[in-house]
C-alpha positions in Angstrom: 155.8 129.6 89.1 154.4 130.1 92.6 150.9 131.6 93.3 152.3 135.2 93.5 153.4 135.1 90.0 150.4 133.6 88.7 148.1 135.8 90.4 150.3 139.0 89.1 150.2 137.6 85.8 146.2 137.1 85.7 146.0 140.7 87.3 148.1 142.1 84.4 145.8 140.5 81.8 148.0 137.8 80.9 147.2 134.1 80.7 148.9 132.2 83.7 151.3 130.1 81.3 151.6 132.7 78.4 151.0 132.2 75.0 152.4 129.3 72.7 153.0 129.6 69.1 152.4 125.7 68.6 149.4 124.0 67.2 147.2 122.6 70.1 148.3 119.1 68.7 151.8 119.8 69.1 151.1 121.5 72.6 149.4 117.8 73.5 152.3 116.0 72.4 154.7 118.0 74.4 152.5 117.7 77.6 152.3 114.2 77.2 156.2 113.7 76.7 156.8 115.9 79.7 154.3 114.1 81.7 156.2 110.5 81.4 159.8 111.9 80.8 160.6 111.5 84.5 159.9 107.6 84.0 163.1 107.0 81.9 165.0 109.9 83.0 168.0 107.7 83.9 168.1 106.2 80.3 167.3 109.2 78.2 167.2 112.6 79.7 164.3 114.4 78.0 163.8 118.0 78.9 160.7 119.9 77.3 161.1 123.7 76.8 157.7 123.9 75.0 155.1 126.2 76.5 151.9 124.6 76.8 148.6 125.1 78.9 148.1 121.3 79.9 149.7 121.3 83.3 146.8 119.5 85.0 146.3 122.5 87.4 142.8 124.2 87.8 143.7 127.6 86.8 140.4 129.1 88.1 142.1 129.7 91.6 144.7 132.3 90.0 141.6 134.4 88.5 139.5 134.0 91.8 142.6 135.3 93.9 143.2 138.0 91.3 139.4 139.2 91.6 139.8 139.1 95.7 142.8 141.3 95.4 141.5 143.7 92.9 138.2 143.9 94.6 140.3 144.5 98.0 142.4 147.2 96.2 139.3 149.2 94.9 137.6 149.0 98.3 140.8 150.2 100.1 141.0 153.3 97.8 137.5 154.2 98.1 137.5 154.2 102.0 
């Protein structure tokens, strides 16, 4: 997903990466497996379809951008 999609999700009140039904432990396992899967992809193709929140990205930037856009929308409507 790109910045626009993530900010739109935050503005809609959703979490950036969605909700997972897995336990935090299994989400961690999936994150570790996907992190290192590219190293041996030629030997064992390993795809990860698990939704987890451990992407190594600071999600604060999405919330800050959504805040700025909502503030701009509010000030634009009031003028």
